[in-house]
C-alpha positions as CSV (number, residue, x, y, z in Angstrom):
1,X,0.1,0.1,-0.1
2,X,1.8,3.0,-1.2
3,X,1.5,6.9,-0.2
4,X,1.9,9.2,-2.4
5,X,3.2,12.6,-1.0
6,X,2.3,15.6,-2.2
7,X,4.8,19.1,-1.9
8,X,7.3,17.1,-0.8
9,X,9.8,19.9,-1.3
10,X,8.3,21.8,1.6
11,X,9.2,22.2,5.4
12,X,5.8,20.1,6.2
13,X,6.3,17.3,3.1
14,X,10.3,16.7,4.1
15,X,8.8,15.3,7.7
16,X,6.5,13.5,6.1
17,X,8.7,11.8,3.6
18,X,11.4,11.3,6.5
19,X,9.0,9.7,8.7
20,X,7.3,7.6,6.1
21,X,10.6,5.9,6.5
22,X,10.2,5.4,10.6
23,X,6.7,4.1,10.2
24,X,8.3,1.8,7.3
25,X,5.5,2.5,4.5
26,X,6.4,3.1,1.0
27,X,6.3,6.6,0.2
28,X,6.5,8.2,-3.5
29,X,7.5,11.8,-3.2
30,X,7.2,13.2,-6.6
31,X,9.3,16.5,-7.2
32,X,7.2,19.2,-8.5
33,X,8.7,19.0,-11.9
34,X,7.2,15.6,-12.2
35,X,3.7,16.7,-10.6
36,X,2.9,20.0,-10.5
37,X,-0.9,19.8,-9.3
38,X,-2.4,22.8,-11.0
39,X,-1.7,20.8,-14.2
40,X,-4.5,17.9,-14.1
41,X,-2.7,16.0,-17.0
42,X,0.1,15.8,-14.3
43,X,-1.6,14.7,-11.7
44,X,-3.2,11.8,-13.4
45,X,-0.1,10.8,-15.0
46,X,1.4,10.9,-11.5
47,X,-1.5,8.5,-10.4
48,X,-1.1,5.8,-13.2
49,X,3.0,5.5,-12.4
50,X,2.3,5.2,-9.0
51,X,-0.8,3.2,-8.3
52,X,-1.1,5.1,-4.4
53,X,-3.3,3.7,-1.5
54,X,-3.9,7.2,-0.4
55,X,-2.4,10.6,-1.3
56,X,-1.3,13.3,1.6
57,X,-1.2,16.8,0.1
58,X,1.3,19.0,1.8
59,X,1.7,21.4,-1.0
60,X,0.4,24.8,-0.8
61,X,1.1,28.3,-1.8
62,X,2.2,29.7,1.7
63,X,3.5,33.0,0.9
64,X,0.6,35.1,2.9
65,X,1.6,38.7,1.8
66,X,2.9,37.4,-1.5
67,X,-0.6,35.9,-2.5
68,X,-2.2,39.5,-1.9
69,X,-0.2,40.1,-5.1
70,X,-0.4,36.7,-6.8
71,X,-3.8,36.1,-6.1
72,X,-4.1,34.1,-9.8
73,X,-1.2,31.7,-8.3
74,X,-2.0,31.7,-5.3
75,X,-5.5,29.8,-6.1
76,X,-3.9,27.8,-9.0
77,X,-2.1,26.3,-6.3
78,X,-4.3,25.9,-3.2
79,X,-7.9,25.6,-4.8
80,X,-7.0,24.0,-8.5
81,X,-4.4,21.8,-7.2
82,X,-6.6,20.6,-4.5
83,X,-9.4,20.1,-6.8
84,X,-7.4,18.5,-9.2
85,X,-6.2,15.8,-6.8
86,X,-9.3,15.3,-5.5
87,X,-11.1,14.2,-8.5
88,X,-8.3,12.0,-9.4
89,X,-8.7,10.5,-6.4
90,X,-12.1,10.0,-7.1
91,X,-11.8,8.3,-9.9
92,X,-10.1,5.4,-8.4
93,X,-11.8,6.0,-4.8
94,X,-8.3,6.6,-3.3
95,X,-9.1,8.6,0.0
96,X,-7.5,12.1,0.4
97,X,-5.4,14.1,3.5
98,X,-5.5,17.6,3.1
99,X,-3.5,20.3,4.9
100,X,-5.5,23.7,5.6
101,X,-5.1,26.5,7.7
102,X,-6.2,28.8,10.5
103,X,-6.4,31.3,8.4
104,X,-9.5,30.7,7.0
105,X,-11.0,32.0,10.2
106,X,-11.3,35.9,10.8
107,X,-9.8,35.3,14.4
108,X,-13.2,37.5,15.8
109,X,-14.5,34.8,17.9
110,X,-12.3,35.3,20.8
111,X,-12.0,31.7,21.5
112,X,-10.4,28.7,20.1
113,X,-11.9,27.6,16.6
114,X,-14.0,24.5,16.2
115,X,-14.2,22.7,12.7
116,X,-18.1,23.8,12.3
117,X,-17.3,27.3,13.3
118,X,-18.3,29.9,10.3
119,X,-15.1,30.7,8.2
120,X,-14.5,34.5,6.9
121,X,-10.9,34.4,5.8
122,X,-9.2,37.9,5.6
123,X,-6.6,37.6,3.0
124,X,-6.0,36.1,-0.2
125,X,-4.2,33.5,1.1
126,X,-6.9,32.0,3.5
127,X,-9.8,32.4,0.8
128,X,-7.4,30.3,-1.7
129,X,-7.3,27.7,1.2
130,X,-11.2,28.1,1.9
131,X,-11.7,27.3,-1.5
132,X,-9.8,24.1,-1.8
133,X,-11.5,23.0,1.3
134,X,-14.8,23.2,-0.8
135,X,-13.7,21.7,-3.6
136,X,-12.3,18.8,-1.9
137,X,-15.8,18.3,-0.3
138,X,-17.5,18.4,-3.4
139,X,-15.4,16.2,-5.5
140,X,-14.4,13.4,-2.5
141,X,-16.7,12.1,0.5
142,X,-13.4,9.7,1.7
143,X,-11.4,12.7,3.0
144,X,-9.7,14.2,6.1
145,X,-8.8,17.9,6.2
146,X,-6.3,19.0,9.0
147,X,-6.1,22.7,9.8
148,X,-3.1,23.5,11.5
149,X,-1.8,27.3,12.5
150,X,1.6,28.8,12.6
151,X,3.7,25.9,10.7
152,X,7.4,26.1,11.9
153,X,10.4,23.5,11.2
154,X,13.9,23.2,11.0
155,X,13.8,23.5,7.4
156,X,13.6,26.4,5.0
157,X,12.1,30.0,5.6
158,X,9.9,30.2,9.0
159,X,9.2,31.8,11.5
160,X,11.7,30.0,13.8
161,X,14.2,30.3,11.6
162,X,13.5,33.7,10.4
163,X,14.0,35.0,14.1
164,X,17.3,33.0,14.7
165,X,19.1,34.4,11.7
166,X,17.5,37.9,12.8
167,X,18.8,37.5,15.9
168,X,22.2,37.2,14.9
169,X,22.2,40.7,13.1
170,X,20.1,43.2,15.1
171,X,20.1,44.7,18.2
172,X,16.5,45.3,18.6
173,X,13.5,43.2,16.6
174,X,9.6,44.7,16.6
175,X,7.0,41.8,17.2
176,X,3.4,41.8,17.0
177,X,2.2,40.8,20.4
178,X,-1.6,41.2,20.0
179,X,-2.2,38.4,17.5
180,X,-2.8,35.1,19.3
181,X,-2.6,31.4,18.2
182,X,-0.5,27.8,18.2
183,X,2.6,27.4,16.7
184,X,2.6,24.0,15.4
185,X,5.7,22.0,14.6
186,X,6.0,20.4,10.9
187,X,7.2,17.0,13.1
188,X,4.5,16.9,14.8
189,X,2.0,17.7,12.5
190,X,3.9,15.0,10.2
191,X,3.1,12.4,12.4
192,X,-0.8,13.0,12.9
193,X,-0.7,13.0,9.2
194,X,0.8,9.9,8.5
195,X,-1.2,8.5,12.0
196,X,-4.2,9.4,10.1
197,X,-3.4,7.6,6.8
198,X,-2.3,4.3,8.0
199,X,-5.6,4.4,10.1
200,X,-7.4,4.9,7.2
201,X,-5.5,2.0,5.0
202,X,-6.5,-0.4,8.3
203,X,-9.7,0.3,9.2
204,X,-13.3,-0.5,7.8
205,X,-15.0,2.9,8.6
206,X,-13.7,6.2,9.3
207,X,-15.5,9.4,10.2
208,X,-14.2,11.5,7.4
209,X,-14.5,15.1,7.1
210,X,-12.7,18.3,9.2
211,X,-9.9,18.0,11.8
212,X,-8.2,20.6,13.6
213,X,-4.7,20.1,14.9
214,X,-2.2,22.2,16.7
215,X,0.5,22.8,19.2
216,X,-1.1,22.7,22.5
217,X,-1.5,26.4,24.2
218,X,-2.2,29.8,22.9
219,X,0.5,32.3,22.7
220,X,1.2,35.5,20.8
221,X,4.1,36.2,18.3
222,X,6.1,37.6,20.8
223,X,6.3,35.5,23.3
224,X,6.9,33.0,20.5
225,X,9.8,34.7,19.5
226,X,11.0,35.3,22.9
227,X,10.8,31.2,23.7
228,X,12.8,30.9,20.6
229,X,15.7,32.9,21.7
230,X,15.5,31.7,24.8
231,X,15.8,27.9,23.7
232,X,18.7,28.8,21.5
233,X,20.8,30.8,24.2
234,X,21.1,26.9,25.2
235,X,23.0,26.2,22.2
236,X,24.9,29.5,21.2
237,X,26.0,32.8,22.7
238,X,23.5,35.5,20.8
239,X,24.1,39.0,21.0
240,X,22.1,41.2,23.6
241,X,18.9,41.7,21.8
242,X,15.6,43.7,22.9
243,X,12.5,42.1,21.5
244,X,10.3,44.9,21.5
245,X,6.0,44.3,21.8
246,X,4.5,45.9,19.4
247,X,0.6,46.0,17.8
248,X,-0.4,44.7,14.7
249,X,-1.0,48.6,13.8
250,X,2.3,49.3,14.1
251,X,3.7,46.7,11.7
252,X,1.4,46.8,8.4
253,X,1.3,43.9,6.1
254,X,0.1,43.5,2.6
255,X,-2.4,40.3,4.1
256,X,-4.7,41.2,7.2
257,X,-4.3,38.8,9.6
258,X,-6.5,37.1,12.1
259,X,-6.0,38.8,15.9
260,X,-7.1,35.3,18.1
261,X,-7.2,32.3,15.4
262,X,-6.2,29.6,17.9
263,X,-7.6,26.0,17.0
264,X,-10.2,23.8,19.3
265,X,-8.2,20.5,18.8
266,X,-11.1,18.4,20.9
267,X,-12.5,16.4,18.1
268,X,-9.2,15.0,16.7
269,X,-8.7,13.8,20.2
270,X,-11.9,12.3,20.7
271,X,-12.4,10.5,17.7
272,X,-8.6,9.5,16.7
273,X,-7.0,9.6,20.5
274,X,-4.5,12.1,18.7
275,X,-3.1,15.0,22.1
276,X,-1.5,17.6,20.6
277,X,1.6,18.0,22.3
278,X,2.8,21.5,24.2
279,X,4.3,23.8,21.6
280,X,6.9,24.7,24.0
281,X,8.2,21.2,24.3
282,X,8.0,21.0,20.4
283,X,9.9,24.2,19.4
284,X,13.0,22.9,21.7
285,X,12.7,19.7,19.7
286,X,12.9,21.6,16.5
287,X,15.6,23.9,17.9
288,X,18.0,20.8,18.5
289,X,17.3,19.8,14.9
290,X,18.5,23.0,13.9
291,X,21.9,22.9,15.6
292,X,22.3,19.7,15.5
293,X,22.1,20.2,11.5
294,X,24.6,23.1,11.8
295,X,27.0,20.9,13.4
296,X,27.3,18.2,11.1
297,X,27.4,21.0,8.1
298,X,30.7,22.5,10.3
299,X,32.3,19.7,10.3
């Protein structure tokens, strides 16, 4: 039973591929030049070649601010691409596990969002992901959509790696302190998605639909950054840095962000027994990964 991992070059895709070996499940992860999900003929060709038993889609346009000017591209990947995968899965009765985002919400609820809450995305990115969700629901009943938030990893460009880079270069950093959410490690999310995939492959009845998964606990970007530097200081001597908390209005961006987009993960715990890990604990693990990789590169 083969797992097809789509978007394997991204931070989540890399973790999915790495952990699929630990789960001892054969996985295929074609590069983007082999599988561009915005092109239906490439999707069909990949399905014919790899004959997957299940598909995990980690491919997405995730540049939240860039999407405001690259609207067509964002919708091509996040809506059309998701639809292409769902349509090809439906033809072959193959289930799909798909990643979505907390940014489908407007952040005005004032409490963690449950799966049945109404969506109201504020940005092009959020709208494109919401439309991708809708396309999957229409095309393929046998799906699980996992909404997550504030995703980071040891790979590529994300909030953690960006903070570590800037912390070595700057004497002062201003970080937004009035947006609330739950940081999520790609290590944890990949493990959850593979657990779900294996449950689907081995079970006769699955409660399909939408689930929330994020790190346990709610924080701000400023507190997240503070914790990053506190943990990193155990691994290297960082320059003296003043971390200045600011309001969203003091840091204008092309895309509007929800002020409170924490996710309630109770459903995935009740249905699948999956318990989110404390975000601080997962952050320590990822920062250890980063410094271990740097140590190997320095040798």
